[in-house]
N, C-alpha and C positions, 0 to 999 in steps of 0.2 A: 914516712914508709909506712908501706902495708905490710902488715905480718899475719899469717894465717897459723895458729896451734891446736892439732889435733892432739885428742886424749879420749882415752876410754876401752885402747888396746891389750890386749893380756891372751892369757891362756887360759881356753874354754873348753870341754869335751863336746866331741857330737851332741847335736841335739840341744844343745844350750843357746845363750841369748849374751849379748853385749849390745850395750849403745856407745858409740862413739859422740864426739862432740868436736868442732870446730867455732874456735874463737876467732874474729876477725878483730883487728885492729887498724887503722890510721885510714878507714874505708868505710863507707855507709853504703852496704850492697842491695837495700830494697828494692830496686829494679834490676838487679842483675840477674843471672840465670848462676846458681853454685849447686854445685854436685861434690861427689865422691868417685875417684878413682882407685885401682887396686893395682899392684904389681906383683905377681909371684917369681920369684927366682926362675931364670930362663924364659921368662914369658913377656912380651909387651904390655905396656899399661893399659888396663881396659877401665872403658867408662862403665861405673857400675848405678849411678843412679843421678838425676839431676832435679833439679827445682826452678821451674821461673819466676818472675817478680810477681805473676798472678796467680801461683799457685800450682800448675801444672807439671805434673810428675811423669818422671821415664827411668825404666830401667831395662837393664839385661836381661835377656830371657832368665837367665838361672839363678835370680834372686828374686822374681816375681813372687809376690805371693808369701816371702818370706821378710824381706826388707821392704824398710820404710824410710823414706827422708823426708824429713822435716825441716823450716827455718822459726827463726825466731828474730823477727829484724829488730825489735826494740832491745835486745840483747846482741845485736848482731850476732848471732850465732846460726851452725848448721848443725842438724842433727842425722845420724844413720842408727834407728834402731834394726838390731840383727838379729833374728830369729830363728830356731832350727838351723844351727850350724851345720856346716858340714865341712870335712878335712880339704875340699877342694876350696875351700873359701877362704884358704891359709893366705896371707897376703899381706904385706904393707899398704894400707889405706892411706890416701892423701886426698884433702880436700881442697876445692879447686873453685876461683873465682873468677869470672868472664868481666873484665872491664876494659881500659885501655888494652892493657895486654891481659893475659893470663896470668892468674896471682896462686902460687902453691903453697902450702905446706909441709913440711919435711917427713910429716907420715907418721903414721902409729901403727904396729905390728898387731896382728890379730893371726894367733896360730890356733887351729883346732883339730886337737888330738880325737884319734877313733875310738 
């Protein structure tokens, strides 16, 4: 069984930073595209950042220059460093692994106050 567990969410003031972590079990994802998505109330789930097995990264325009995705294949983990947070970043953030199917964590809530 494949499980993804996110951690690191919480309440932070605008301009602050958080680091989200995702730990995967039941799968070795060194060759997989992994990423972070987010969903705010009343909105569709949005791709935030992805990173390929070769280390190529993509970001949604709204987080470029502020967020950094990284991976540690030895620890089977993916991270999202979030700096200069804005209230509009408030959402539930989900970890994703693209394999034979897409695997998802249950999410971690990030709330950014003004």
